[in-house]
LOMAR-638814 format. One record per residue (C-alpha): residue number from 1; chain; x, y, z. Coordinates in steps of 0.05 Angstrom, whole numbers, always signed. Layout:
// LOMAR-638814
 seq mol     c1     c2     c3
 NUM   A      X      Y      Z
...
***
This chain:
// LOMAR-638814
 seq mol     c1     c2     c3
   1   A   +152   +396   -140
   2   A   +168   +371   -210
   3   A   +152   +393   -282
   4   A    +86   +348   -296
   5   A    +63   +362   -220
   6   A    +55   +434   -237
   7   A    +29   +419   -301
   8   A    -25   +378   -267
   9   A    -40   +438   -219
  10   A    -44   +490   -275
  11   A    -91   +445   -317
  12   A   -139   +430   -259
  13   A   -135   +511   -246
  14   A   -158   +542   -313
  15   A   -213   +486   -319
  16   A   -182   +436   -370
  17   A   -189   +376   -320
  18   A   -262   +394   -315
  19   A   -273   +401   -400
  20   A   -238   +330   -402
  21   A   -278   +292   -350
  22   A   -341   +325   -379
  23   A   -324   +295   -455
  24   A   -296   +230   -426
  25   A   -373   +222   -391
  26   A   -410   +238   -456
  27   A   -371   +190   -493
  28   A   -377   +136   -445
  29   A   -302   +127   -432
  30   A   -265   +139   -370
  31   A   -195   +120   -334
  32   A   -207    +85   -266
  33   A   -157   +108   -216
  34   A   -143    +65   -159
  35   A   -105   +103   -108
  36   A    -57    +67    -49
  37   A    -43    +95    +17
  38   A     -7    +63    +67
  39   A     -5   +105   +134
  40   A    -35   +177   +149
  41   A    +13   +217   +202
  42   A    +47   +281   +206
  43   A   +116   +267   +158
  44   A   +156   +308   +215
  45   A   +214   +258   +240
  46   A   +179   +249   +304
  47   A   +182   +165   +302
  48   A   +238   +122   +283
  49   A   +195    +82   +235
  50   A   +197    +83   +156
  51   A   +174   +151   +137
  52   A   +165   +128    +65
  53   A   +102    +98    +81
  54   A    +70   +162   +106
  55   A    +33   +180    +49
  56   A     -9   +244    +72
  57   A    -14   +277   +139
  58   A    -85   +280   +169
  59   A   -104   +348   +134
  60   A    -77   +327    +68
  61   A   -119   +262    +70
  62   A   -178   +299    +88
  63   A   -170   +345    +31
  64   A   -155   +286    -29
  65   A   -222   +245     +3
  66   A   -263   +313     +2
  67   A   -247   +326    -70
  68   A   -253   +250    -87
  69   A   -320   +250    -56
  70   A   -345   +312    -97
  71   A   -310   +288   -169
  72   A   -313   +218   -157
  73   A   -360   +155   -152
  74   A   -318   +112    -94
  75   A   -329    +36   -115
  76   A   -300    -26    -75
  77   A   -280    -90    -95
  78   A   -355   -119    -99
  79   A   -368    -68   -158
  80   A   -301    -84   -193
  81   A   -310   -155   -188
  82   A   -380   -146   -217
  83   A   -348   -106   -278
  84   A   -299   -160   -298
  85   A   -357   -211   -286
  86   A   -394   -174   -337
  87   A   -457   -172   -288
  88   A   -449   -102   -281
  89   A   -409    -43   -306
  90   A   -371     +6   -263
  91   A   -410    +80   -255
  92   A   -382   +140   -287
  93   A   -315   +168   -259
  94   A   -307   +110   -219
  95   A   -245   +116   -167
  96   A   -228    +72   -107
  97   A   -186    +88    -44
  98   A   -144    +36    -15
  99   A    -99    +25    +50
 100   A    -50    -33    +51
 101   A    -13    -63   +113
 102   A    -61    -59   +173
 103   A    -35    +12   +208
 104   A    -76    +30   +265
 105   A    -73   +104   +231
 106   A   -132    +70   +184
 107   A   -181    +62   +239
 108   A   -159   +127   +287
 109   A   -149   +173   +228
 110   A   -166   +155   +165
 111   A   -235   +128   +184
 112   A   -268   +190   +208
 113   A   -248   +222   +145
 114   A   -275   +174   +104
 115   A   -338   +172   +146
 116   A   -339   +251   +151
 117   A   -351   +251    +71
 118   A   -390   +195    +55
 119   A   -327   +161    +22
 120   A   -309    +81    +21
 121   A   -247    +49    +21
 122   A   -214    -19    +11
 123   A   -161    -43    +68
 124   A   -114   -101    +45
 125   A    -86   -129   +113
 126   A    -21   -165   +129
 127   A    -48   -217   +178
 128   A     +3   -253   +203
 129   A    +27   -186   +235
 130   A    -38   -168   +261
 131   A    -50   -234   +302
 132   A    +29   -243   +324
 133   A    +35   -171   +339
 134   A   +106   -164   +294
 135   A   +124    -95   +258
 136   A   +128    -90   +191
 137   A   +197   -117   +167
 138   A   +212    -38   +141
 139   A   +192    -10   +199
 140   A   +238    -57   +242
 141   A   +295    -38   +197
 142   A   +281    +30   +202
 143   A   +268    +29   +279
 144   A   +342    -10   +277
 145   A   +380    +34   +236
 146   A   +349    +97   +271
 147   A   +363    +67   +345
 148   A   +434    +47   +325
 149   A   +501    +82   +350
 150   A   +544    +45   +307
 151   A   +582    +88   +255
 152   A   +584    +28   +215
 153   A   +537    -39   +199
 154   A   +579   -108   +181
 155   A   +529   -164   +152
 156   A   +546   -236   +134
 157   A   +479   -254   +114
 158   A   +461   -268    +57
 159   A   +525   -237    +34
 160   A   +582   -197    +61
 161   A   +549   -124    +65
 162   A   +584    -64    +95
 163   A   +552     -8   +108
 164   A   +570    +67   +136
 165   A   +519    +92   +176
 166   A   +518   +172   +173
 167   A   +469   +206   +212
 168   A   +441   +246   +154
 169   A   +434   +190   +104
 170   A   +394   +145   +150
 171   A   +339   +134   +103
 172   A   +387   +113    +37
 173   A   +418    +61    +98
 174   A   +345    +37   +106
 175   A   +334    +32    +33
 176   A   +390     -8    +15
 177   A   +370    -58    +65
 178   A   +299    -64    +48
 179   A   +330    -68    -23
 180   A   +366   -135     +1
 181   A   +291   -160    +37
 182   A   +253   -153    -27
 183   A   +303   -178    -79
 184   A   +332   -239    -48
 185   A   +302   -302    -65
 186   A   +287   -350     -5
 187   A   +312   -296    +43
 188   A   +304   -330   +117
 189   A   +275   -252   +138
 190   A   +278   -264   +208
 191   A   +351   -284   +206
 192   A   +372   -218   +168
 193   A   +337   -176   +214
 194   A   +362   -208   +278
 195   A   +430   -205   +254
 196   A   +416   -131   +229
 197   A   +401   -113   +298
 198   A   +461   -147   +333
 199   A   +514   -117   +280
 200   A   +478    -46   +290
 201   A   +481    -54   +370
 202   A   +408    -43   +382
 203   A   +363    -92   +427
 204   A   +308   -133   +402
 205   A   +264   -187   +429
 206   A   +200   -213   +420
 207   A   +173   -165   +476
 208   A   +208   -101   +442
 209   A   +171   -118   +379
 210   A   +105   -130   +408
 211   A   +100    -66   +446
 212   A   +126    -22   +382
 213   A    +72    -63   +335
 214   A    +10    -45   +392
 215   A    +26    +21   +384
 216   A    +34    +19   +301
 217   A    -19    -38   +280
 218   A    -93    -53   +273
 219   A   -112   -107   +320
 220   A   -165   -159   +299
 221   A   -220   -125   +334
 222   A   -205    -61   +303
 223   A   -200    -89   +232
 224   A   -280   -112   +244
 225   A   -293    -40   +266
 226   A   -273    -22   +197
 227   A   -312    -78   +172
 228   A   -372    -65   +208
 229   A   -361    +14   +187
 230   A   -377     -8   +113
 231   A   -299    -17    +89
 232   A   -276    -78    +51
 233   A   -223   -116    +80
 234   A   -182   -158    +35
 235   A   -108   -199    +37
 236   A    -40   -164    +35
 237   A    -11   -235    +46
 238   A     +6   -264   +120
 239   A    +81   -239   +126
 240   A    +82   -182    +69
 241   A   +138   -224    +30
 242   A   +146   -203    -38
 243   A   +118   -260    -81
 244   A   +166   -271   -136
 245   A   +223   -288    -87
 246   A   +189   -342    -45
 247   A   +188   -415    -58
 248   A   +129   -454    -70
 249   A   +106   -480     -5
 250   A   +126   -401    +23
 251   A    +82   -377    -35
 252   A    +19   -422    -17
 253   A    +24   -408    +64
 254   A    +24   -328    +38
 255   A    -33   -331     -1
 256   A    -74   -385    +27
 257   A    -62   -371    +96
 258   A    -79   -296    +90
 259   A   -146   -316    +57
 260   A   -161   -365   +108
 261   A   -142   -315   +170
 262   A   -190   -265   +146
 263   A   -252   -308   +131
 264   A   -238   -339   +202
 265   A   -237   -270   +236
 266   A   -294   -235   +197
 267   A   -334   -290   +165
 268   A   -332   -256    +93
 269   A   -314   -284    +36
 270   A   -243   -257    +19
 271   A   -231   -256    -62
 272   A   -186   -193    -74
 273   A   -107   -183    -60
 274   A    -57   -128    -60
 275   A    +15   -149    -82
 276   A    +72   -132    -26
 277   A   +118    -82    -53
 278   A    +64    -76   -116
 279   A    +95   -139   -150
 280   A    +49   -196   -165
 281   A   +116   -222   -206
 282   A   +110   -279   -259
 283   A    +71   -333   -290
 284   A    +81   -379   -226
 285   A    +68   -331   -183
 286   A     +0   -310   -221
 287   A    -26   -386   -228
 288   A     -8   -392   -146
 289   A    -59   -329   -136
 290   A   -112   -359   -184
 291   A   -102   -422   -138
 292   A   -115   -397    -75
 293   A   -184   -366    -95
 294   A   -170   -292   -116
 295   A   -209   -260   -168
 296   A   -174   -191   -163
 297   A   -103   -176   -161
 298   A    -79   -105   -151
 299   A     -1    -86   -170
 300   A    +18    -12   -135
 301   A    +60    +57   -165
 302   A    +34    +28   -241
 303   A    -12    +82   -263
 304   A    -77    +90   -275
 305   A   -130    +35   -311
 306   A   -147    +59   -374
 307   A   -210    +23   -405
 308   A   -190    +28   -470
 309   A   -143    -19   -465
 310   A   -148    -92   -433
 311   A   -145    -88   -360
 312   A   -132   -164   -324
 313   A   -168   -175   -261
 314   A   -103   -199   -231
 315   A    -67   -139   -248
 316   A   -109    -78   -231
 317   A    -69    -19   -227
 318   A    -59    +28   -168
 319   A    -27    +99   -164
 320   A    +10   +117   -104
 321   A     +6   +179    -68
 322   A    +57   +216    -35
 323   A    +51   +268    +22
 324   A    +71   +329    -20
 325   A     +3   +323    -65
 326   A    -52   +370    -70
 327   A   -116   +355    -86
 328   A   -120   +397   -144
 329   A    -55   +356   -171
 330   A    -84   +289   -151
 331   A   -151   +303   -192
 332   A   -110   +322   -252
 333   A    -68   +263   -248
 334   A   -129   +211   -243
 335   A   -169   +251   -300
 336   A   -107   +265   -341
 337   A    -64   +209   -325
 338   A    -15   +215   -390
 339   A     +2   +285   -379
 340   A     +4   +287   -293
 341   A    +33   +246   -241
 342   A    +16   +228   -173
 343   A    +79   +204   -143
 344   A   +147   +172   -163
 345   A   +149   +106   -171
 346   A   +193    +88   -108
 347   A   +136    +80    -70
 348   A   +124     +7    -63
 349   A   +116    -20     +9
***
């Protein structure tokens, strides 16, 4: 645990966090923390998927939600949209819980905990994966790296790549491969992952993909069950492509296609998007997001919103949460964000 994390726990323990919170309420000024989760599961290496998207164990998430429900007013996208439109101010000590991607643990683990404390959350869903039953590209990459028996992996696309696969260094190998997907403009992700499986000697097919996805991802019926339980469902694009790496046609498909998928499945308007890997991108991307009909855009691992400075509706900040974070440290990070931290900035799936 870092020095700033220990400081957060200490400030909460000696009452400083409560004092700051009361002072901000008195003056009508407070940060607006928006927390990002992805997957709730034991972080014990028991499955071959990407461990970096496990943000909390069930027990830790329960502690987080209990603390949040006691100390903050949890809001959804309707409230923050009304705030930006000037029709309603956010309540004192407002906060938001969000989930990205569309993991089955959102329904099976997170929803019962949220209901236990009367809490709300916003779920940003990648619609193509739900419809076609395909693993997310980071989980597929992790699965291939961990299932491989090869000592070396050599790729030719998008450029010659040589990776030494050491059993004790598998997450570093995965991270290097994911960086290629995140940063390569115009990458054919399916071609890259197909060649990766071949180079790693791991059998892959549409049937394998669907079987693994069925165990890990929500179905549309399950997405509707979240909506029917009072949760907000919004867009996380169609295929979770990093927006600033896309051609104009690909960008439109990701943005418009996802919104149309959600509205067709849920019969509810979709006005918010969470940017894949937290990157909203450049002016070109911002204009495309607005043209696609979104009023709100959420980044990730960018910190806590501060109403003393301008907060733009298409660049709402979110704080990523890591599995080690206690409820005390989390609360301190949300109330005194300049002195403490929620998690390191690497949490950007």
